[in-house]
C-alpha positions as CSV (number, residue, x, y, z in Angstrom):
1,M,-58.5,-30.6,-42.4
2,V,-55.6,-32.3,-42.7
3,L,-52.1,-30.6,-42.9
4,K,-50.6,-31.8,-46.9
5,S,-47.1,-30.0,-46.4
6,P,-44.6,-29.8,-44.4
7,K,-44.9,-29.4,-40.3
8,L,-41.9,-27.0,-38.7
9,I,-43.4,-25.6,-35.6
10,I,-40.6,-23.9,-33.5
11,N,-41.2,-24.1,-29.7
12,K,-38.7,-22.5,-27.9
13,L,-35.0,-20.7,-28.3
14,V,-32.8,-20.6,-25.8
15,L,-29.5,-19.1,-25.9
16,V,-27.5,-20.3,-22.8
17,G,-25.2,-17.6,-20.9
18,R,-22.3,-18.4,-18.5
19,E,-24.6,-16.0,-16.3
20,K,-27.8,-17.0,-17.1
21,S,-30.2,-18.4,-20.2
22,Y,-32.2,-16.6,-22.3
23,T,-35.1,-18.0,-23.5
24,V,-37.9,-17.4,-26.3
25,N,-41.3,-19.3,-26.1
26,F,-43.0,-19.7,-29.3
27,D,-46.8,-20.2,-29.6
28,V,-49.1,-22.1,-32.8
29,G,-50.0,-19.4,-34.7
30,I,-49.3,-16.0,-35.1
31,N,-45.8,-15.1,-32.6
32,I,-44.7,-11.0,-32.6
33,I,-41.7,-9.2,-31.2
34,H,-41.2,-6.1,-30.8
35,G,-39.2,-3.0,-29.2
36,D,-37.5,-0.6,-29.2
37,S,-34.2,-0.4,-32.0
38,D,-31.2,-1.6,-30.9
39,T,-32.7,-4.5,-28.3
40,G,-31.8,-7.6,-29.9
41,K,-35.1,-8.1,-31.6
42,S,-33.6,-9.6,-35.4
43,S,-30.9,-11.7,-33.3
44,I,-34.0,-13.8,-32.1
45,L,-34.6,-14.6,-35.8
46,N,-30.7,-14.5,-36.8
47,L,-29.9,-17.3,-33.4
48,I,-33.3,-19.0,-35.0
49,D,-32.1,-19.2,-38.5
50,Y,-28.1,-20.3,-37.5
51,L,-29.8,-23.3,-35.4
52,L,-31.8,-24.4,-38.9
53,G,-28.5,-24.9,-40.0
54,S,-27.6,-20.9,-41.9
55,K,-23.6,-20.8,-42.5
56,K,-23.3,-18.0,-40.3
57,I,-24.5,-15.4,-36.9
58,Y,-24.5,-12.4,-36.7
59,M,-22.4,-12.0,-33.9
60,Y,-23.2,-9.5,-31.4
61,D,-21.7,-7.6,-29.3
62,E,-23.6,-8.9,-26.4
63,I,-24.4,-12.4,-27.9
64,E,-20.1,-12.7,-27.7
65,Q,-20.0,-11.1,-24.1
66,H,-22.6,-13.3,-22.5
67,G,-23.5,-16.5,-24.4
68,K,-21.8,-20.2,-24.4
69,Y,-24.2,-21.8,-27.5
70,A,-27.6,-21.8,-28.7
71,M,-30.4,-24.4,-28.6
72,L,-33.9,-24.7,-30.7
73,E,-36.1,-27.0,-29.6
74,V,-38.7,-27.7,-32.7
75,S,-41.8,-30.0,-34.2
76,L,-41.3,-31.8,-37.3
77,N,-43.8,-33.4,-38.6
78,D,-45.5,-33.4,-35.0
79,K,-41.8,-35.1,-33.9
80,V,-40.0,-32.9,-31.3
81,Y,-36.2,-32.2,-31.2
82,T,-33.9,-30.2,-29.3
83,I,-31.1,-28.8,-31.6
84,K,-27.4,-27.2,-30.3
85,R,-24.8,-25.7,-31.7
86,N,-22.4,-24.0,-30.8
87,I,-22.1,-20.1,-31.9
88,F,-18.9,-19.2,-32.0
89,D,-17.8,-22.1,-34.4
90,P,-20.0,-22.3,-37.1
91,K,-17.9,-25.7,-38.9
92,E,-18.6,-27.6,-35.9
93,N,-20.7,-30.7,-35.9
94,I,-24.9,-29.6,-34.6
95,D,-26.6,-31.7,-31.6
96,V,-29.8,-33.4,-32.6
97,F,-31.7,-35.1,-29.2
98,S,-35.2,-36.6,-30.1
99,S,-36.2,-34.9,-27.3
100,N,-37.7,-31.9,-25.5
101,I,-34.9,-29.1,-24.1
102,E,-36.2,-29.8,-20.7
103,N,-35.5,-34.5,-21.2
104,M,-32.2,-33.3,-23.7
105,N,-30.6,-35.5,-21.0
106,R,-31.9,-38.5,-21.0
107,V,-31.3,-39.0,-24.8
108,F,-27.6,-39.7,-26.6
109,P,-27.3,-37.1,-29.3
110,L,-26.8,-37.6,-32.7
111,E,-24.2,-35.1,-34.4
112,Y,-24.7,-33.3,-38.6
113,S,-22.3,-31.5,-40.3
114,P,-23.2,-27.8,-40.6
115,D,-22.9,-28.1,-44.5
116,Y,-22.2,-30.7,-47.6
117,D,-18.4,-30.0,-47.6
118,K,-17.9,-33.0,-44.9
119,E,-20.2,-35.5,-43.9
120,G,-21.0,-35.7,-40.0
121,P,-20.8,-39.3,-37.9
122,A,-24.5,-38.7,-38.3
123,G,-24.7,-37.5,-42.1
124,Y,-25.4,-34.4,-43.0
125,F,-27.6,-31.3,-40.9
126,S,-30.1,-30.7,-44.2
127,D,-30.7,-33.8,-44.8
128,F,-31.8,-34.3,-40.9
129,L,-34.1,-31.3,-41.7
130,L,-35.6,-32.4,-44.8
131,S,-36.1,-36.1,-44.0
132,S,-37.6,-35.6,-40.7
133,L,-39.7,-33.0,-42.4
134,N,-40.9,-35.6,-45.4
135,I,-39.5,-33.7,-48.2
136,P,-37.4,-35.8,-50.6
137,I,-33.6,-35.7,-51.0
138,I,-32.9,-34.3,-54.5
139,K,-30.5,-33.1,-57.1
140,V,-31.2,-30.5,-59.5
141,K,-29.6,-29.3,-62.5
142,Q,-27.2,-26.6,-62.3
143,S,-28.5,-25.1,-65.7
144,P,-32.1,-26.8,-66.8
145,S,-31.4,-25.6,-70.3
146,K,-28.8,-27.9,-71.3
147,D,-28.9,-31.8,-71.3
148,N,-25.1,-32.6,-69.8
149,S,-25.5,-29.7,-66.6
150,P,-24.0,-31.4,-63.4
151,M,-26.8,-31.6,-61.0
152,V,-25.9,-30.3,-57.1
153,R,-27.7,-30.8,-53.8
154,L,-31.3,-29.3,-53.3
155,S,-30.4,-28.7,-49.2
156,F,-33.0,-27.1,-46.3
157,R,-31.3,-24.1,-47.0
158,D,-32.5,-23.5,-50.6
159,I,-36.4,-24.1,-49.3
160,F,-35.8,-22.0,-45.8
161,K,-34.9,-18.5,-47.9
162,Y,-38.3,-19.0,-49.2
163,C,-39.6,-18.8,-45.6
164,Y,-37.3,-16.1,-43.7
165,F,-37.3,-12.5,-45.8
166,D,-34.7,-10.6,-42.8
167,Q,-34.9,-6.8,-42.2
168,D,-32.5,-6.7,-45.6
169,D,-34.8,-8.9,-47.6
170,V,-38.3,-6.9,-46.5
171,G,-39.4,-4.6,-49.8
172,S,-35.4,-5.0,-51.4
173,R,-35.3,-4.9,-54.9
174,E,-32.3,-7.2,-54.6
175,I,-34.7,-9.7,-52.8
176,L,-33.8,-13.7,-53.3
177,D,-30.5,-13.1,-54.8
178,R,-31.8,-11.2,-57.7
179,K,-27.7,-10.1,-58.4
180,N,-26.4,-14.2,-58.1
181,P,-27.4,-15.3,-61.5
182,S,-26.5,-19.1,-60.9
183,L,-28.2,-18.8,-57.6
184,V,-31.9,-17.3,-59.6
185,V,-31.6,-20.2,-61.4
186,K,-31.4,-22.6,-58.7
187,N,-34.2,-20.9,-56.8
188,K,-36.4,-20.7,-59.4
189,E,-35.5,-24.8,-59.7
190,T,-36.2,-24.8,-55.9
191,F,-39.6,-22.4,-56.4
192,K,-40.6,-25.9,-58.6
193,F,-39.7,-28.5,-56.1
194,I,-41.4,-26.6,-53.6
195,H,-45.0,-26.4,-55.3
196,N,-44.3,-30.3,-56.4
197,V,-43.7,-28.8,-60.8
198,L,-40.4,-29.7,-60.9
199,D,-40.0,-32.1,-64.6
200,T,-38.0,-34.7,-62.3
201,Q,-40.2,-34.9,-59.6
202,I,-41.5,-38.1,-60.0
203,T,-38.5,-39.7,-60.8
204,E,-37.1,-37.9,-57.5
205,L,-39.7,-39.0,-55.6
206,Q,-39.3,-43.0,-56.4
207,N,-35.0,-42.7,-56.0
208,E,-36.7,-41.2,-52.7
209,I,-39.1,-43.9,-51.7
210,G,-36.7,-46.4,-52.7
211,E,-33.7,-44.8,-50.3
212,K,-36.1,-44.5,-47.4
213,N,-37.6,-48.1,-47.9
214,R,-33.7,-48.9,-47.4
215,E,-33.0,-47.1,-44.8
216,K,-36.2,-48.8,-43.3
217,K,-34.3,-51.9,-43.7
218,E,-31.5,-50.8,-42.9
219,L,-32.9,-50.0,-38.9
220,I,-35.0,-53.1,-38.8
221,N,-31.3,-54.9,-38.8
222,K,-30.0,-52.5,-36.8
223,Y,-33.0,-52.9,-34.0
224,T,-32.2,-57.0,-34.0
225,V,-28.7,-56.5,-33.6
226,I,-29.0,-54.7,-30.5
227,S,-32.2,-55.8,-29.1
228,S,-30.8,-59.5,-29.3
229,F,-28.0,-57.8,-27.1
230,L,-29.6,-56.7,-24.5
231,L,-31.9,-60.1,-24.4
232,E,-28.1,-61.9,-24.3
233,T,-27.1,-59.5,-21.3
234,K,-30.6,-59.1,-19.3
235,L,-30.2,-55.9,-19.2
236,S,-33.5,-54.8,-17.9
237,T,-36.7,-53.7,-19.4
238,E,-37.5,-50.2,-19.9
239,E,-40.0,-50.5,-17.6
240,S,-38.2,-51.7,-14.9
241,L,-35.5,-49.6,-15.2
242,R,-38.1,-46.2,-14.5
243,D,-39.1,-48.8,-11.1
244,K,-35.9,-49.0,-10.3
245,R,-34.7,-45.6,-10.5
246,E,-38.1,-44.1,-9.1
247,S,-37.1,-46.6,-6.1
248,L,-34.3,-45.5,-5.5
249,E,-35.0,-42.0,-6.0
250,E,-37.1,-42.1,-2.9
251,K,-34.8,-43.5,-1.0
252,I,-32.6,-41.1,-1.8
253,K,-35.0,-38.7,-0.6
254,Y,-35.9,-40.3,2.8
255,L,-31.3,-40.5,3.2
256,E,-31.6,-36.4,2.4
257,N,-34.3,-36.2,4.9
258,E,-32.7,-38.2,8.0
259,K,-29.4,-36.9,7.0
260,N,-30.8,-33.1,7.4
261,N,-32.5,-34.7,10.7
262,L,-29.4,-35.7,12.2
263,T,-27.8,-32.8,11.2
264,E,-30.5,-30.4,13.2
265,R,-29.9,-32.9,16.4
266,M,-26.0,-32.8,16.0
267,K,-26.5,-28.9,16.3
268,S,-29.3,-29.3,19.4
269,D,-27.3,-31.9,21.5
270,N,-23.8,-30.3,21.8
271,Q,-24.5,-26.6,23.2
272,E,-22.4,-27.8,25.9
273,M,-19.4,-29.1,23.5
274,E,-20.0,-25.6,22.2
275,E,-18.8,-23.9,25.3
276,L,-16.1,-26.4,25.8
277,R,-15.1,-25.9,22.1
278,E,-15.2,-21.8,23.4
279,V,-12.8,-22.4,26.2
280,V,-10.8,-24.3,24.0
281,L,-10.7,-21.5,21.7
282,E,-10.2,-18.9,23.9
283,L,-6.6,-20.8,25.6
284,E,-5.4,-21.6,22.3
285,E,-5.4,-17.6,21.7
286,K,-4.0,-16.4,24.8
287,I,-1.2,-19.1,24.2
288,N,-1.1,-17.9,20.9
289,N,-0.5,-14.2,22.4
290,R,1.8,-15.8,25.1
291,L,4.0,-17.0,22.4
292,S,4.2,-14.0,19.9
293,Q,4.7,-12.2,23.4
294,K,7.6,-14.4,24.7
295,S,9.2,-14.7,21.0
296,H,9.2,-10.4,21.3
297,K,10.7,-10.5,25.0
298,E,13.1,-13.0,23.6
299,T,14.1,-10.7,20.7
300,Q,14.5,-7.2,22.6
301,L,17.3,-9.9,25.4
302,E,19.3,-11.0,22.1
303,Q,19.4,-7.1,20.8
304,N,20.0,-5.7,24.9
305,I,22.8,-8.5,25.5
306,R,23.8,-8.1,21.8
307,L,24.2,-4.2,22.7
308,K,26.0,-4.7,25.8
309,K,28.6,-7.0,24.2
310,E,29.5,-3.7,21.9
311,Y,29.6,-1.6,24.6
312,Q,32.4,-3.2,26.7
313,N,34.4,-3.5,23.5
314,D,34.0,0.1,23.5
315,I,35.8,0.6,26.6
316,N,38.3,-1.9,25.8
317,K,39.4,0.1,23.0
318,L,39.6,3.5,25.0
319,Q,41.0,1.8,27.9
320,T,43.9,0.4,25.0
321,S,44.0,4.2,23.8
322,L,44.5,5.2,27.7
323,K,48.0,3.0,27.5
324,V,48.8,4.1,24.4
325,K,48.8,7.3,25.4
326,N,50.9,6.9,28.8
327,S,53.3,5.1,27.0
328,L,53.6,7.5,23.6
329,A,53.4,11.1,26.7
330,L,57.4,9.9,27.4
331,Q,59.6,12.3,26.4
332,H,62.6,10.6,24.8
333,S,63.1,8.3,22.8
334,Q,62.8,5.3,24.3
335,K,62.0,1.4,23.3
336,V,58.6,0.4,25.1
337,E,57.0,-2.4,25.1
338,C,53.6,-2.8,23.0
339,P,50.4,-3.1,25.4
340,L,48.7,-5.2,23.2
341,C,51.4,-7.8,21.0
342,N,54.3,-7.5,24.1
343,S,56.6,-6.1,20.8
344,I,59.0,-3.6,21.0
345,L,58.8,-0.3,19.7
346,E,60.2,3.2,19.3
347,T,58.2,6.0,20.6
348,V,59.3,8.5,18.0
349,E,58.2,6.8,14.6
350,I,54.9,5.3,17.0
351,K,54.1,9.0,17.4
352,K,53.9,9.7,14.2
353,H,51.1,7.5,13.5
354,F,48.4,8.5,16.6
355,V,46.7,11.3,17.1
356,E,46.6,13.3,19.7
357,H,44.0,13.5,22.4
358,N,43.3,14.7,25.9
359,E,42.8,11.9,28.6
360,D,40.0,13.4,30.4
361,V,37.9,13.4,27.6
362,L,38.8,9.4,26.8
363,K,37.9,9.1,30.6
364,K,34.6,10.3,30.6
365,E,33.5,8.8,28.0
366,I,34.8,5.2,29.2
367,N,32.3,6.2,32.3
368,S,29.6,7.1,30.3
369,I,29.9,3.7,28.0
370,R,29.5,1.8,31.7
371,N,26.7,3.7,33.1
372,R,24.8,3.1,30.1
373,S,26.5,-1.2,29.8
374,K,24.9,-1.0,33.9
375,D,21.5,0.5,33.0
376,L,21.1,-2.0,29.8
377,S,22.2,-5.4,32.8
378,N,19.3,-3.9,34.7
379,L,16.7,-3.9,31.3
380,I,18.6,-7.3,30.4
381,E,17.5,-9.0,33.9
382,Q,14.2,-7.4,33.8
383,L,13.6,-8.9,30.7
384,R,14.7,-12.2,31.7
385,D,12.0,-12.2,34.4
386,E,9.3,-11.5,32.4
387,I,10.2,-14.2,30.0
388,L,10.3,-16.6,33.2
389,I,6.8,-15.3,34.1
390,I,5.5,-15.4,31.1
391,E,6.8,-19.4,30.3
392,N,5.1,-19.8,33.8
393,R,1.7,-18.5,32.7
394,L,2.1,-20.3,29.2
395,S,2.9,-23.6,31.5
396,D,-0.3,-23.3,33.4
397,E,-3.0,-22.5,30.0
398,R,-1.2,-25.7,28.2
399,E,-2.1,-27.5,31.0
400,K,-5.7,-26.0,31.2
401,L,-6.0,-26.4,27.3
402,S,-5.0,-30.4,27.4
403,K,-7.6,-30.2,30.1
404,A,-10.2,-28.8,28.1
405,K,-9.5,-30.4,24.6
406,S,-9.5,-34.0,27.0
407,T,-12.9,-32.9,28.1
408,L,-13.8,-31.8,24.4
409,D,-12.8,-35.4,23.4
410,I,-14.6,-37.7,25.9
411,S,-18.1,-35.0,25.2
412,S,-17.1,-35.5,21.2
413,E,-17.3,-39.6,22.1
414,K,-20.0,-39.3,23.8
415,Y,-22.6,-37.0,21.6
416,I,-21.0,-36.8,18.1
417,S,-19.6,-40.2,17.6
418,P,-22.6,-41.9,17.6
419,Y,-24.0,-39.2,15.0
420,I,-21.1,-39.0,13.0
421,S,-21.1,-42.9,12.7
422,Q,-25.0,-42.5,11.7
423,R,-24.1,-39.8,9.1
424,D,-20.8,-41.6,7.8
425,M,-23.1,-44.8,7.1
426,I,-25.9,-42.4,5.2
427,V,-23.5,-40.7,2.8
428,S,-21.8,-43.7,2.1
429,E,-25.4,-44.8,1.4
430,L,-26.4,-42.0,-0.8
431,Y,-23.2,-42.2,-3.0
432,T,-23.9,-46.4,-4.0
433,F,-27.7,-45.3,-4.7
434,K,-26.3,-42.5,-6.6
435,E,-24.2,-44.4,-8.6
436,Q,-26.7,-46.7,-9.2
437,I,-29.0,-44.0,-10.7
438,D,-26.5,-42.7,-13.1
439,K,-26.0,-46.7,-14.3
440,I,-29.9,-46.8,-14.6
441,E,-30.1,-43.4,-16.3
442,Y,-27.2,-45.0,-19.0
443,F,-29.1,-48.4,-19.4
444,L,-32.4,-45.5,-19.8
445,K,-30.8,-43.6,-22.7
446,I,-29.5,-47.0,-24.7
447,R,-33.0,-48.2,-24.2
448,A,-34.7,-44.8,-25.3
449,Q,-32.0,-45.4,-28.5
450,L,-33.5,-49.0,-29.0
451,S,-37.3,-47.2,-28.8
452,E,-35.8,-44.3,-31.4
453,I,-34.3,-46.8,-33.4
454,K,-38.1,-48.4,-33.5
455,Q,-40.0,-44.9,-33.8
456,K,-37.7,-43.8,-36.9
457,E,-38.1,-47.1,-38.6
458,E,-42.4,-46.3,-38.1
459,L,-42.2,-42.9,-38.9
460,L,-40.7,-44.5,-42.2
461,K,-43.2,-45.9,-42.8
462,K,-45.9,-43.5,-42.5
463,Q,-43.6,-41.4,-44.9
464,I,-42.8,-44.2,-47.1
465,G,-47.1,-44.4,-46.9
466,E,-47.2,-40.8,-47.3
467,L,-44.6,-39.9,-50.6
468,Q,-46.7,-42.9,-52.4
469,T,-49.8,-41.6,-52.4
470,K,-47.8,-37.8,-53.2
471,L,-46.7,-40.4,-56.2
472,E,-49.7,-41.1,-57.0
473,N,-51.6,-37.9,-56.9
474,L,-48.5,-36.5,-59.0
475,K,-48.6,-39.2,-61.7
476,K,-52.7,-38.2,-61.7
477,Q,-52.8,-34.9,-62.0
478,T,-49.5,-33.0,-61.8
479,P,-49.4,-29.3,-61.1
480,S,-48.5,-27.4,-64.2
481,I,-46.1,-24.3,-63.2
482,E,-48.8,-21.8,-64.6
483,E,-51.3,-23.0,-62.2
484,T,-49.6,-23.2,-59.2
485,L,-48.3,-19.6,-60.5
486,Y,-51.6,-18.2,-60.9
487,E,-53.0,-19.8,-57.5
488,I,-50.1,-17.8,-55.7
489,G,-50.7,-14.4,-57.8
490,T,-54.3,-14.9,-56.4
491,Y,-53.5,-14.7,-52.6
492,L,-50.8,-12.0,-53.2
493,K,-53.8,-9.8,-55.2
494,E,-56.3,-11.2,-52.2
495,F,-54.1,-9.5,-50.0
496,L,-52.8,-6.4,-51.8
497,E,-56.2,-5.9,-52.0
498,Y,-57.4,-6.2,-48.6
499,I,-54.0,-3.5,-47.1
500,P,-55.7,-1.3,-49.8
501,I,-52.4,-0.4,-52.3
502,K,-53.6,1.9,-54.7
503,K,-54.3,0.7,-58.2
504,A,-54.2,-3.1,-57.7
505,F,-54.3,-3.9,-61.3
506,G,-51.9,-6.3,-63.1
507,I,-50.9,-8.1,-60.0
508,S,-49.8,-12.1,-60.8
509,L,-46.2,-14.2,-60.1
510,S,-43.6,-14.1,-63.6
511,D,-43.0,-17.3,-64.9
512,K,-39.6,-15.7,-65.6
513,T,-38.7,-15.2,-62.6
514,H,-41.7,-16.5,-59.8
515,L,-41.8,-13.0,-58.2
516,P,-44.6,-10.3,-58.0
517,I,-46.0,-8.5,-61.0
518,V,-47.8,-5.9,-59.8
519,R,-49.6,-2.7,-62.3
520,D,-47.9,-5.0,-64.5
521,R,-44.0,-3.9,-63.8
522,N,-41.6,-6.7,-62.3
523,Y,-40.9,-6.2,-58.3
524,T,-37.9,-4.8,-58.9
525,E,-39.0,-2.4,-61.0
526,L,-41.2,-0.8,-58.6
527,T,-40.0,2.5,-57.0
528,S,-41.7,2.8,-54.0
529,G,-39.1,1.3,-50.7
530,G,-43.1,1.0,-49.0
531,L,-44.7,-0.6,-52.0
532,R,-42.4,-3.1,-52.6
533,T,-42.6,-4.1,-48.7
534,L,-46.2,-4.3,-48.7
535,V,-45.5,-6.8,-52.4
536,S,-42.7,-8.8,-50.6
537,L,-45.3,-9.5,-47.7
538,G,-48.1,-10.6,-49.7
539,Y,-45.9,-13.0,-51.3
540,I,-44.2,-14.6,-48.7
541,T,-47.9,-14.6,-47.0
542,S,-49.3,-16.1,-50.3
543,L,-46.4,-19.0,-50.3
544,L,-47.5,-19.9,-46.8
545,K,-51.3,-19.7,-47.9
546,N,-51.0,-21.6,-50.7
547,S,-48.9,-24.3,-48.7
548,L,-51.3,-24.5,-46.2
549,F,-54.4,-25.5,-48.6
550,R,-52.4,-28.0,-51.2
551,E,-49.6,-30.2,-51.0
552,T,-46.5,-29.1,-51.3
553,N,-42.7,-29.2,-49.5
554,Y,-43.3,-25.8,-48.4
555,P,-42.6,-25.4,-44.3
556,S,-45.7,-24.4,-42.9
557,L,-43.4,-21.4,-40.9
558,I,-42.5,-18.2,-42.4
559,M,-40.7,-15.2,-40.3
560,I,-40.5,-11.5,-41.2
561,D,-37.9,-9.1,-40.1
562,T,-39.0,-5.4,-39.7
563,V,-42.7,-5.7,-40.8
564,G,-43.2,-1.7,-40.9
565,K,-40.1,-0.8,-43.1
566,Y,-40.6,1.9,-45.3
567,L,-44.5,2.3,-43.4
568,G,-46.0,4.9,-41.5
569,K,-47.2,4.1,-38.5
570,T,-48.8,6.2,-36.4
571,K,-50.1,9.4,-36.8
572,K,-47.9,10.7,-34.3
573,N,-44.5,10.1,-35.3
574,A,-45.4,10.0,-39.6
575,D,-43.8,13.6,-40.2
576,E,-40.8,12.0,-38.8
577,V,-40.5,9.5,-41.4
578,D,-38.1,10.1,-44.2
579,E,-39.9,8.9,-46.8
580,S,-39.9,8.9,-51.1
581,K,-42.0,10.9,-53.0
582,E,-43.2,8.1,-54.6
583,N,-44.8,6.1,-51.1
584,K,-46.2,9.6,-50.3
585,Q,-48.2,9.0,-54.1
586,E,-49.1,5.8,-52.9
587,G,-50.7,6.4,-49.6
588,L,-48.5,4.3,-47.4
589,D,-48.0,7.3,-44.6
590,D,-51.7,6.3,-44.3
591,P,-51.1,4.5,-40.7
592,K,-54.7,2.6,-41.2
593,K,-52.3,0.7,-43.9
594,Y,-50.0,-0.7,-41.5
595,L,-52.4,-2.4,-39.1
596,R,-54.6,-3.6,-42.1
597,I,-51.5,-6.0,-42.0
598,Y,-52.0,-7.5,-39.0
599,K,-55.5,-7.3,-39.1
600,Y,-55.0,-9.5,-42.6
601,L,-52.5,-12.4,-41.0
602,D,-54.7,-12.7,-37.6
603,E,-57.6,-13.2,-39.9
604,F,-55.6,-15.5,-42.1
605,S,-54.3,-17.5,-39.3
606,S,-57.1,-17.6,-37.0
607,N,-58.9,-19.1,-40.1
608,F,-56.5,-22.3,-40.5
609,I,-56.0,-22.5,-36.8
610,K,-59.7,-23.2,-36.6
611,K,-59.6,-25.8,-39.7
612,G,-56.9,-27.3,-37.4
613,V,-54.1,-26.5,-39.5
614,A,-51.5,-25.8,-37.3
615,H,-48.6,-23.5,-39.0
616,Q,-46.7,-20.8,-37.3
617,I,-46.1,-16.6,-38.0
618,I,-43.2,-14.3,-36.6
619,L,-43.3,-11.4,-36.8
620,V,-40.4,-8.7,-35.6
621,D,-41.1,-5.0,-36.0
622,N,-39.5,-1.8,-34.0
623,D,-42.1,0.3,-32.3
624,F,-45.6,-1.0,-32.2
625,P,-49.3,1.6,-32.0
626,D,-51.1,1.0,-29.3
627,D,-53.9,0.0,-31.5
628,L,-52.3,-3.4,-32.4
629,E,-50.5,-3.1,-28.1
630,I,-54.2,-3.9,-26.9
631,D,-55.7,-5.8,-29.7
632,Y,-53.0,-8.3,-30.6
633,D,-51.6,-8.7,-26.8
634,Q,-52.1,-12.5,-26.6
635,Y,-49.8,-13.0,-29.7
636,V,-46.9,-10.7,-28.3
637,V,-43.9,-13.1,-27.1
638,K,-41.1,-10.9,-26.3
639,R,-41.7,-6.8,-26.2
640,F,-38.7,-5.2,-25.1
641,S,-38.0,-1.1,-24.4
642,V,-34.3,0.8,-23.4
643,E,-35.9,1.7,-20.2
644,E,-37.2,0.6,-17.4
645,K,-40.8,0.2,-18.5
646,E,-43.6,-3.0,-17.0
647,G,-43.9,-5.8,-18.9
648,Y,-40.8,-4.7,-20.8
649,E,-37.6,-6.2,-20.9
650,I,-34.3,-3.7,-21.3
651,G,-33.2,-6.4,-24.6
652,F,-33.2,-9.5,-25.5
653,I,-29.6,-10.0,-23.8
654,N,-31.5,-8.5,-20.5
655,N,-28.4,-8.3,-18.1
656,A,-26.3,-6.5,-20.3
657,T,-24.8,-2.9,-19.4
658,A,-25.3,-1.7,-22.4
659,N,-27.4,-2.6,-25.7
660,N,-25.5,-2.9,-28.7
661,I,-27.8,-5.6,-30.7
């Protein structure tokens, strides 16, 4: 069975952090993420949505603390791309690499604007996704009932809201912007476009074919110009460049081994030198210690000499005091000669300014200071002798050090110099080869860009052919909105009968809102949260199922957050769940209904996989019954627990100290 609708498959999500990267790998078919609350399950879907162009991201504490940027590897109609986006600035351009994550550094990225406010260097991100999925880029009337209504772009985001129900959408009365009248109108036009029943679809399809033909012509011209330039510059072919790179990589590997072997030989051959180095280091350490001792002794010597001079000054002052006292001791007033300045002084006047001191006390103090000065002189001589001894030893050790260094230099020249010379040559060659590889990598990127242009031209040819086939089919048998609503309503009825719900009658899609009707009541009028949950799950699953059977513009992906919202899951904790009276009347506290959801999705997905129809279903839920854990373990891509548990991670950010996601 050939897939008629666009195919969007998520291969890998990577949140690159400051300490490590956080990765989730996905498969075709069902993918289940489950675990305790506050472990980051919803953030995984939120990041995927953001990397597919959402204007906002819920910046949980752990992501803000540990994250840097995010990448999403996707397959768009079987062609692999890597989308890279700044998680801290939603307005920054989005990088798209035409390769998987492992090889993204081998190609030049294209920069797309995240919204239609300002065009990026490569255009708009929404247009890139639509074009890659071969979905026509169109405008729809803001008010379809008015002939003069302004036209607004229909973006990938308008389509994707029918593919992703977050935990606020599942079971919500306000599903698909029911509170916003202008968006409700646009959603109806989007629904028609998804299912090829828009009134202007044929005209828009013709315009899209013309636009792709113009783009193909531009690519052919661009390819011709670039290939002519490469031919004139005689740039090697891609095969030749790859051969050169492979040859250089082998040489680098060989030289790296030689360098390592050389290092090992240097280590084994210089044992004698190591002993000499130890002798040199020991002598240098001794000399440093001697110098430190010498410096300390010289400081002591300087301090003691200064102190001895102070003692001598004190003795001189005391002796002067004795002379003055003897002169002043005369009984009669007379003129005397000053012992200091030789001037003539009146003794009577002088006595007024001096305090009388005992002559014996002064003499004793002089003797005491002389004794201390004498001891100090002995200490000074001792310090001089010690400094002389240190200097002699320093001289001997310096001479030994000089001889040891000389011997070491000779040994180095004998043992090490040849190795150093060889090593320098190897390092130089390695640097040259690595430079050449960098240039080759750059040229390969240019070649890859040229190859990408050619591949894009071929892709456009294929897309134009598919669009022309679609146009012919639309002209022959354009499906009516009534037929489309009937088919999807039939799939919804099958789902609700399979669960089953009580009173499964009056099930269809509204021709006014295109939302479900159950028991002849509009979705928004259903009072049971559990019933609305089942209906919303059945609705999004039916949209996917219809796209896998028919030619639509609906990507082959659905993402559902909190599958078991409002539903009883296990008999063990059913009484703990706060359910409304209506839920109990509906019998939705029966855990079997919850199990039947997974059984339906498993059978539904397996049947299409067997037919070769690729699609993807990503489910997030909280506690997971043991029966499901066993039966659907093959589909589980991540499981989280706040407690350490074998086979579980503590959260998406699994190195955080606390999980508040």
